[in-house]
N, C-alpha and C positions, 0 to 999 in steps of 0.2 A: 084424726090430726093429719094435716097435709104433709107432703114430702118435704116442703120447705122448712116447716117447723121441726121436722124430725132430723134435719142436718145437725151434725155434731159441731162443737166449737172448733175442733181441729180443721174441719173443712173451711170454716170462715177464716181461720188463720192462714191456711194455704192460699186462699184467694187473695187475702191482703198482701201476702208475701209476693205473689205473682204480679199483682198490680204495682207494688213498690219497685220490683225489678224492672218492669216495663218503663216506669217513670224515670228511673235512674238511667236506663239505656237511652231514653230520649234526651235527657238533660246532660248526659255525659259529654264532655268536650271532644271535638274531632281531633284525631291525631295530627301532630304538627306536620305541615307540608314542607318538603325540602325543595324550596323554590330554585335553589342553585342547580339541583339535580335535574329538575324539569327543564330548566334553561339549557343545560348541557345536552339533554336528549333532543330538544327542539333544534339546537344548533347543529347537532350531528345529522339530523334529518335534512336540514337545509344544505349542509355541506355536500351531501350526496348529489344534490341537483345543481351545484355550482361548478364553475370552471376552476382550474387550479389558481388562476389569478384572483378570482373572487374569493376563494378560500383563504389565500394568503392575505388579502386585504382585510377579510373578516377577522382573522387571527390578530392582525395588527391593531384593529379597532378594539378587540377584546383586551389586549395587553394595555392599550392606552386607557381604557375604561378602568381596569384594575389599578393602574398607576394613579388615576385621578382619585379613586376612593381610598387608596392606601396611604396617600400623602395629604398633608394639610394644604390649605390654599396658599399659605406663606411659602412653603417649600416648592409648590408648583410654580408660583410666580418667580421665585429666585432661579429655578431651573430654566424656565422659558427665557428669562432675561439674559442668563449666561449664554444660552444657545444663540439668541439674537445677536449678542455682542460678538460671539465667535464667528458667525456668518458674516457680520459687517466687516470685521477685521480682515477676513480672508478675501472678501470681495474687493475691499479697498486696496489691499496689497496687489491683487491681480490686475485691477484697472490702472493703478499708478505705476505698474512695472513697465518700463520702456520696451518696445519691441526689440527682438534679438537682432533684426536686420538693420535697425536704425543706427547709423554711426554716431558716436558721441563727439560733441564739439571739442576741438583742440584749441590750444592757445593761438596757433597759426590761423585757424579758421576765424576765430573771434577777432583777431587783429586785422585781418584782411576784409572783414565785412563792411566797415565804413568806406573803404576804397572801392569795393565792388558796387556799393550803393551810389557812390558819387559818379562812377563811370557809366551807370545805366542811363540810357537815352530817355529824355523827357517824353511824357505821353502827349500825343497830339490828338485833338478832337477830330472825329470822323463824321462827316456829314452824310446823312442818308441820301442815297441816290435813287432808291426804288420808290416809285409812286404807287399808291394803293390801287389806282385805276389800271396800272400796267400789270398787276399780279394776275395770275391765272388760278381759278378755283376749280378743282375737279368736280364735274357735274355728271350725275348718273341719269341716263334715259332708260325708261321702262315701258314696255308694251306687252299687255297680257296676250298670250298666244290664242286665247279664246276669241279675241277681237279680230284676229286675222287667221282663221282656221286653215286657209289654203296656202299660207306663207311657207316657202322653202328657204327663203333668205330675207332678211330685213336690215335696212340701214337707216341712219338718221342724217338728214341734210338740213342746212340752215345757213344763216348769214355768217356763221363762224367757220364754215368750210367751203364757201363759195357754191353751195348747193350741189356739191359733188356727190353723186350717188355711191361711189366706191370709196369715199374718204373715211367714213366712220361706220363700218359694219357692226351689227349687233350679234350676240350669241344667245342661243336658247338654253336657259338654265331653269329647271324645275317649273316648266310651263310659262316662263316669262322671257321675252326678248330683252336683253339688257346690254348696256355699254356705257363707258365713262369717257368723257372728253374734257380737257381743261378749257374753261371759258373765262373771258374777261368779265368783271363785274358790270352789271347793267341789264338792259332788256334785249332779248334775243327772240327771233322768230325761227321756228323749225317745223319739220314734218318727218314722218316715217315713210319710207319707200319699200313696198313689198314686191318681191320677185323682180326688182329692178325697174318696174314700170308703174305700179299703182301707188299713188300718193295717198297717205292716210294721216289725218290729224290725230293728235293725242286726245283720246276721249276723256282724260282726267286733267286736262289743262285748259286754260281760257283760249278761245279761238282767236286767231289773228285775222284782221280785215285787210292787211296790207301785203298779202302774199302775191307773188308774181304769177302771171299767166292764168289767174283764176283758180289756182290749185289750193287745196285746203292746207291750213297751217295752224300752229299753236304758239303761245307766248310763254316764255320762261324768264323769270327775274332772278339774276344771280347776285347775291349779296357779297359785298367786299369783306374779306377776312378781317 
């Protein structure tokens, strides 16, 4: 007879009991999870990485969340409405309060108001005397320093300054010769003068065909304001 047939009934019972114990262990429900405790642990871990202001704000949010869950929607609505009314009354009282420095009208002031109004001089219409064509518009002139690498001084001349070389000097700022002059609206012819002798047209403006003495020039159109 084989060893399997020689096993006693007690051995089979022990195996069955072990099998049932394993089944019960698998089917047994997991212990209840304390979600609130886990949330507290995670919040504490996050607080260690937050600034004091962030921790204070998180605590305020937590208190607000507890209040929301601890009260009914009706109570929450009534509380928020009361807070809104209180803020509205306070704001209205602050806005409607007269300034401390404002004098209160007296009976004498009220009585003398019609007389002062009657004594005021009538308004007279004022005619405009300034013509748009006579207004001067600040106009900026620019010349790239790379276009005149040998320049030690640069000025702008044109029909607006009688082609005077010294009337409108330019200054060198960040690699650009620049200057501003008020011009009358309309068409103007101009040029740049380098080192007091060399005339240079503006490479970024339309060329002018009516310059004097055959020298190069450019055109600029000034719009009326």
